[in-house]
C-alpha positions as CSV (number, residue, x, y, z in Angstrom):
1,M,1.4,13.1,-41.4
2,M,-1.6,14.5,-39.5
3,E,-2.6,11.0,-38.5
4,G,0.8,10.3,-37.1
5,T,0.8,13.6,-35.2
6,S,-2.7,12.7,-33.8
7,K,-1.6,9.3,-32.7
8,G,1.5,10.8,-31.0
9,K,-0.6,13.3,-29.2
10,D,-3.0,10.6,-28.1
11,T,-0.2,8.5,-26.8
12,G,1.2,11.5,-24.8
13,L,-2.3,12.2,-23.3
14,N,-2.6,8.5,-22.4
15,I,0.8,8.5,-20.7
16,S,-0.1,11.7,-18.7
17,A,-3.3,10.0,-17.6
18,I,-1.5,6.8,-16.6
19,V,1.3,8.6,-14.7
20,G,-1.2,11.0,-13.0
21,S,-3.6,8.3,-12.0
22,L,-1.0,5.9,-10.7
23,G,0.6,8.8,-8.7
24,M,-2.8,9.7,-7.2
25,I,-3.5,6.0,-6.3
26,A,-0.1,5.9,-4.6
27,W,-0.9,9.0,-2.6
28,L,-4.3,7.7,-1.6
29,I,-2.8,4.4,-0.4
30,S,-0.2,6.4,1.6
31,D,-3.1,7.2,4.0
32,F,-2.4,3.7,5.5
33,Y,1.3,4.6,6.1
34,G,1.2,7.7,8.1
35,G,-1.5,9.7,6.3
36,M,-1.8,11.7,3.1
37,I,-1.2,15.1,4.8
38,I,2.2,14.2,6.2
39,H,3.3,12.8,2.8
40,L,2.2,16.0,1.2
41,F,4.5,17.9,3.5
42,S,7.3,15.4,2.9
43,Y,7.0,15.2,-0.9
44,F,5.2,18.5,-1.7
45,Y,6.6,19.2,-5.1
46,A,6.3,15.6,-6.4
47,I,2.7,15.3,-5.1
48,A,1.7,18.8,-6.4
49,F,3.0,17.8,-9.8
50,I,1.0,14.6,-9.7
51,V,-2.2,16.4,-8.6
52,V,-1.9,19.0,-11.4
53,L,-1.1,16.3,-13.9
54,Y,-4.0,14.2,-12.8
55,F,-6.7,16.9,-12.8
56,S,-5.4,18.4,-16.1
57,S,-5.7,15.0,-17.6
58,L,-9.1,14.4,-16.1
59,A,-10.4,17.7,-17.5
60,E,-9.0,16.9,-21.0
61,T,-10.6,13.4,-20.8
62,L,-14.0,14.7,-19.9
63,I,-13.9,17.4,-22.6
64,N,-12.9,15.0,-25.3
65,W,-15.3,12.3,-24.1
66,L,-18.1,14.8,-24.7
67,K,-16.7,16.0,-28.0
68,R,-15.5,12.7,-29.6
69,G,-17.0,9.9,-27.6
70,V,-15.6,7.4,-25.0
71,K,-13.7,5.3,-27.7
72,Y,-11.3,8.1,-28.2
73,V,-10.4,8.4,-24.5
74,K,-10.9,4.8,-23.5
75,V,-7.4,4.4,-21.9
76,R,-7.8,7.6,-19.9
77,V,-11.2,6.7,-18.7
78,I,-10.0,3.3,-17.4
79,F,-7.2,4.9,-15.3
80,H,-9.2,7.8,-14.1
81,S,-12.0,5.4,-13.1
82,A,-9.4,3.3,-11.2
83,V,-8.6,6.3,-9.0
84,L,-12.3,6.8,-8.2
85,L,-12.6,3.1,-7.3
86,V,-9.6,3.2,-5.0
87,F,-10.9,6.4,-3.4
88,L,-14.3,4.8,-2.8
89,A,-12.7,1.6,-1.5
90,I,-10.5,3.5,1.0
91,N,-13.4,5.5,2.3
92,I,-15.6,2.4,2.8
93,H,-12.6,0.7,4.6
94,N,-12.2,3.7,6.9
95,S,-16.0,4.0,7.6
96,E,-18.1,2.1,10.1
97,I,-20.1,0.3,7.4
98,L,-18.1,-2.9,7.4
99,R,-17.1,-2.9,11.0
100,S,-18.6,-4.3,14.1
101,E,-20.5,-2.0,16.5
102,R,-18.4,0.1,18.9
103,V,-18.7,-0.8,22.6
104,M,-16.1,1.5,24.0
105,T,-13.9,4.3,23.0
106,A,-11.1,5.9,25.1
107,T,-8.5,8.6,24.4
108,L,-5.0,9.5,25.6
109,K,-3.2,12.7,24.7
110,D,0.4,13.7,25.0
111,D,2.2,16.8,23.7
112,L,2.4,15.6,20.1
113,F,0.1,12.6,19.7
114,H,-3.5,11.7,20.3
115,Y,-4.4,8.0,20.7
116,T,-8.0,6.6,20.5
117,L,-8.8,3.1,21.4
118,V,-11.9,1.7,19.7
119,F,-13.3,-1.6,21.1
120,R,-15.8,-3.5,19.0
121,K,-18.5,-6.0,19.9
122,N,-16.9,-8.8,17.8
123,G,-13.7,-8.8,19.9
124,K,-11.6,-6.5,17.6
125,V,-9.9,-3.3,18.7
126,E,-8.2,-0.4,17.0
127,T,-5.7,2.2,18.0
128,H,-6.1,5.4,16.0
129,E,-3.0,7.5,16.3
130,N,-2.9,11.1,15.2
131,G,0.0,13.4,15.5
132,F,2.1,16.3,14.3
133,L,1.7,17.6,10.8
134,G,-1.3,15.5,10.0
135,Y,0.4,12.1,10.9
136,S,-2.2,9.3,11.3
137,Q,-2.0,5.6,11.7
138,T,-4.4,2.9,12.6
139,H,-3.3,-0.4,14.3
140,F,-5.6,-3.4,14.6
141,G,-5.8,-6.1,17.3
142,K,-8.1,-8.5,19.2
143,Y,-9.2,-8.5,22.8
144,H,-11.2,-10.4,25.4
145,L,-12.4,-9.5,28.9
146,E,-11.3,-11.3,32.0
147,E,-12.1,-10.2,35.6
148,G,-11.9,-6.5,35.1
149,L,-9.0,-6.8,32.7
150,I,-8.9,-6.2,29.0
151,I,-6.5,-8.7,27.6
152,F,-5.1,-8.2,24.1
153,D,-4.9,-11.4,22.1
154,E,-3.3,-9.3,19.4
155,K,-2.0,-5.9,20.6
156,P,-3.3,-3.0,18.5
157,Y,0.1,-1.4,18.5
158,D,3.5,-2.4,17.0
159,N,5.7,-1.6,20.0
160,E,5.5,-1.6,23.9
161,F,3.2,1.5,24.1
162,L,0.4,-0.8,25.2
163,P,1.0,-3.8,27.5
164,N,-0.6,-7.2,26.9
165,S,-3.4,-6.3,29.3
166,V,-5.0,-3.2,30.7
167,F,-7.3,-2.4,33.6
168,L,-10.8,-1.1,33.1
169,D,-11.9,1.2,35.9
170,R,-15.5,2.2,35.2
171,N,-15.8,4.3,38.4
172,Q,-13.0,6.6,37.3
173,G,-13.9,6.4,33.7
174,A,-10.4,5.2,32.7
175,I,-8.4,2.4,31.3
176,F,-5.1,2.2,33.2
177,I,-2.0,0.9,31.3
178,T,0.9,1.0,33.7
179,K,1.9,-1.2,36.6
180,D,4.0,-0.7,39.7
181,S,7.0,-2.7,40.9
182,S,4.8,-5.4,42.3
183,N,3.1,-5.9,38.9
184,T,-0.1,-4.3,40.1
185,F,-2.0,-1.7,38.0
186,V,-1.5,1.8,39.1
187,T,-5.1,3.2,39.4
188,E,-4.3,6.7,40.4
189,K,-4.5,9.0,37.4
190,S,-1.3,10.6,36.3
191,W,0.3,11.8,33.1
192,L,0.2,9.2,30.3
193,N,-0.8,6.3,32.6
194,H,-4.4,6.0,31.4
195,F,-6.9,6.4,28.6
196,D,-10.0,8.5,29.5
197,I,-13.2,6.7,28.5
198,D,-15.3,8.7,26.1
199,F,-18.1,6.1,25.5
200,I,-18.9,2.7,27.0
201,D,-21.7,0.2,26.4
202,T,-22.3,-0.7,30.0
203,A,-24.6,-3.6,29.1
204,F,-21.8,-5.2,27.0
205,F,-19.3,-4.9,29.9
206,H,-21.9,-6.0,32.4
207,L,-21.6,-2.8,34.3
208,D,-25.3,-1.9,34.7
């Protein structure tokens, strides 16, 4: 009878570890779909339950690992380790370790959102979008330079926020994104018509 009770308890602990770990992984992955913070606001009670379940299970796993050995908690260790691996993988993905060197960054701010363009030496570009309630999203694209223009071979945005090409004006420290009725870039700074350049590798852009 005691053996059956022990097995039932062990199964329950394994289920708690699996549910908590898979929930934590889902929340970590949500960082690619608007950010973990905004999902916390949207699904607070569900995520709070997952977090409590996960860390309670993690504490139980560590205690019983020390007391009874890894064999007793093998299933829990596997799922808790999976959360750690996903966490590390996401942080490496979001870091500069695996990415080409930055050659220019520029920002644009409106009332609710903050956009940062990151141009890299290998021809790739990112738009980092941050907004209300911790919203965050990163869009990836490709670019090349052509006579003062930055032309997007793949736009780093999924709507018409950015045109297919933008104008780099080093003298004003800006990237202009709007055109007038004659299809000429407007190079007078106004609200939301340009990105302010934060950093530029002048040698890469042949601006020395």
